[in-house]
N, C-alpha and C positions, 0 to 999 in steps of 0.2 A: 485545643483540638487541632487548630490550624498549624500550630508550631510543631506539633507531633507529626502530622502529615507531611510537612515540609522536610522534616528531619529524616523520615523514612524514604522519601523521594531522593534526598540528597545522598544518603548512604548507599542507595541502589545505584545511583549514577557513578559513585566513586569506586565501587567495587569492580574488581576484575573478574572475568569468568574463572570458575573454579579450576578448570583444566589448564589454565595458563601457567600454574606453578606446580603441577603435578610432577613428582619425581619418585623413584623407587629405591628401597633399601632391601637388604637380604632379610627375609622373614625368618621366624624361629625354626622352621623346618627346611630352610634352604630355598624357599620359592620367593619370588619377588613380592614385596608388600608396598602398596601405594602410600605416598605421604603427600598431603596437601598443604603443608605448612610452608609458605614462601621464605620464612626466616630460619628454616631448619639448618643446623650446621653439621649435622652428621654426614658422613661420607655417602654419596649417592652410588647406587648400583651401576656399574659400567655395563652398557648393553652390548659391547663389542666382545 
């Protein structure tokens, strides 16, 4: 139980906020679609 609790706390401290890696792609109907995968290699939607 103690190891499990230590593991949960350690993972929580290592994780970055979800919004830190949010980017957007073109959705199926042309609207922006959010992507939360920091390792995503698809082209990102240009906001300009």
